[in-house]
C-alpha positions in Angstrom: 0.1 -0.4 0.0 1.3 3.5 -0.7 -0.5 6.8 -0.2 -1.0 8.3 -3.9 0.3 11.9 -2.5 1.1 13.1 -6.2 -2.1 11.7 -7.9 -5.3 13.9 -8.7 -8.6 12.2 -8.9 -8.3 11.1 -12.4 -5.2 9.2 -12.1 -6.4 7.8 -8.8 -9.8 7.0 -10.5 -7.9 4.8 -13.3 -5.8 3.2 -10.6 -9.0 1.9 -8.9 -10.2 0.5 -12.2 -7.1 -1.2 -13.1 -7.1 -3.1 -9.9 -10.9 -4.4 -10.2 -9.7 -5.6 -13.5 -6.9 -8.0 -11.7 -3.7 -5.5 -13.0 -0.9 -6.7 -11.2 3.0 -5.6 -11.7 3.5 -8.9 -13.5 0.6 -8.4 -15.9 2.0 -5.1 -16.6 5.8 -6.3 -17.5 4.0 -9.1 -19.3 2.2 -6.6 -21.6 5.4 -4.4 -22.2 7.2 -7.5 -23.2 4.8 -8.6 -25.7 4.9 -5.1 -27.7 8.5 -4.1 -27.1 9.5 -5.1 -30.5 7.1 -2.6 -32.2 8.0 0.4 -30.2 10.6 2.5 -30.9 10.5 5.3 -27.8 11.6 4.5 -24.3 9.2 2.9 -21.9 9.6 4.6 -18.5 7.2 3.3 -15.4 6.0 5.2 -12.7 4.8 4.3 -9.8 5.7 4.3 -5.8 8.3 2.6 -3.9 6.3 0.2 -1.6 4.9 -1.9 -4.5 7.8 -2.3 -6.1 9.8 -3.3 -2.5 6.9 -5.7 -2.1 7.8 -7.1 -5.5 11.5 -7.2 -4.6 13.5 -4.4 -5.9 16.1 -6.1 -7.7 13.7 -8.6 -9.1 11.5 -5.8 -10.3 14.8 -4.1 -12.2 15.7 -7.4 -13.6 12.0 -8.2 -15.0 11.8 -4.5 -16.3 15.0 -5.0 -18.1 13.7 -8.0 -19.5 10.5 -6.8 -20.5 12.3 -3.6 -22.5 11.5 -0.9 -19.8 14.0 2.0 -20.1 13.8 4.1 -16.7 11.8 4.5 -13.6 10.1 7.3 -11.8 9.5 6.3 -8.1 8.7 9.9 -6.7 8.9 8.8 -3.0 12.3 6.9 -3.0 14.5 9.4 -1.1 18.0 10.4 -2.6 20.1 9.0 0.2 18.3 5.7 0.0 18.7 5.5 -3.7 22.9 6.2 -3.3 23.1 4.1 -1.0 21.0 0.9 -1.6 19.7 1.3 -5.1 21.7 3.2 -7.7 24.3 0.2 -8.5 21.0 -2.1 -9.1 19.5 0.2 -11.3 22.6 0.7 -13.4 23.2 -3.2 -13.1 19.9 -3.3 -15.2 20.5 -0.7 -17.4 17.6 1.5 -15.9 17.4 5.3 -16.2 15.9 6.9 -12.8 14.5 10.3 -12.6 14.0 12.5 -9.8 11.1 15.1 -9.2 12.0 18.7 -8.3 9.3 21.0 -7.3 9.2 25.0 -7.1 10.1 24.6 -3.8 13.5 23.3 -4.2 16.3 25.0 -3.5 18.9 25.6 -6.4 21.5 23.5 -4.8 19.4 20.5 -4.5 17.9 20.7 -8.1 21.7 20.3 -9.0 21.9 17.2 -6.7 19.0 15.6 -7.9 20.0 16.2 -11.4 23.3 14.7 -10.6 21.6 11.5 -9.5 19.2 11.4 -12.3 19.8 9.6 -15.6 17.4 10.5 -18.8 15.5 13.5 -17.7 15.0 15.7 -14.5 10.8 15.8 -13.8 10.2 19.5 -13.0 6.7 19.7 -11.1 4.9 22.6 -12.6 3.5 23.8 -8.8 2.7 22.2 -5.8 -0.3 20.4 -6.6 -1.7 17.2 -7.9 -1.6 15.6 -11.5 -4.6 17.0 -13.2 -4.3 20.3 -11.9 -4.3 23.7 -14.0 -1.0 24.7 -15.6 0.1 28.3 -14.8 3.1 30.5 -15.6 2.7 31.9 -12.2 6.2 30.3 -11.3 7.7 31.7 -14.3 11.1 32.3 -12.3 11.3 29.1 -11.1 11.0 27.8 -14.6 13.5 30.5 -16.0 16.1 29.3 -13.0 16.5 25.7 -14.6 18.4 27.5 -17.8 20.9 28.8 -15.5 21.9 25.9 -13.4 23.8 24.2 -16.2 22.2 20.5 -15.6 23.1 17.5 -17.3 19.8 16.2 -18.0 16.8 17.5 -19.9 14.1 18.9 -18.1 10.6 17.8 -18.7 7.8 19.5 -16.9 4.8 18.2 -15.5 1.2 18.4 -13.9 -1.5 20.5 -15.8 -0.6 20.1 -19.2 -3.3 19.3 -21.0 -3.6 20.6 -24.4 -1.4 22.6 -27.0 -1.6 25.9 -25.1 -0.5 24.7 -22.2 2.4 22.5 -23.9 3.2 25.5 -25.6 3.6 27.7 -22.8 5.3 24.5 -20.7 7.9 24.3 -23.3 8.6 28.0 -23.8 10.9 27.3 -20.4 11.4 23.6 -20.5 13.1 20.6 -22.7 9.2 18.8 -23.1 6.4 18.6 -21.3 4.5 15.3 -19.6 1.1 14.8 -20.2 -0.7 12.3 -17.9 -4.3 12.9 -17.1 -5.3 14.4 -20.0 -4.6 10.8 -21.8 -6.2 8.7 -19.0 -9.2 11.1 -19.4 -9.5 9.7 -23.1 -8.8 6.1 -22.0 -11.7 6.1 -19.5 -14.5 8.1 -21.7 -13.9 6.6 -25.3 -14.2 2.3 -25.2 -12.6 2.9 -28.7 -9.9 5.4 -27.7 -7.6 4.8 -30.4 -8.7 7.2 -32.7 -9.4 9.9 -30.1 -5.9 9.7 -28.7 -4.4 9.9 -32.1 -6.2 12.8 -32.7 -5.2 14.4 -29.1 -1.5 13.8 -29.9 -1.8 15.3 -33.4 -3.6 18.5 -31.4 -0.7 18.8 -29.3 1.9 18.8 -32.0 
């Protein structure tokens, strides 16, 4: 069990549906493995630490590698624990790991988390939950990343849901992360393939 501390109503609702449908880590990895040869972009899994620990951290990393997963985001894995216990395991199985930073994260800590991350650094747009409205009120926070000489690209998430919010976000960052808006399409449209394609085209 993990508290979904960063998940808004949409993601929490979809989690409930997935669990009722019998979704497990084993099934997820089987599904990814079955399509990995058809996918040309990196597959990154995001979740919380407790289910991974229950599965077994190294066992999970090994299974991710075998399934074709490229990286992980586990927001509640502390950096100290990461360095002490888990970084070597992730490297052993060639898995990137992305830490999250927020508007309250000091510059020194952003640089520290960037040094531990590989693949990209995840910048949370505001102190809210997934699915919240995107705002450029934190413009100084967004601009700060350009002054820090970070080694990783910075992708921004939380509240990006359409072309306008994506355009605003990527004025400052290397890319945007869209979650709840995609999940809404999956839950609202039984035949979701075309609506999802149309949505992606609208963003681009």
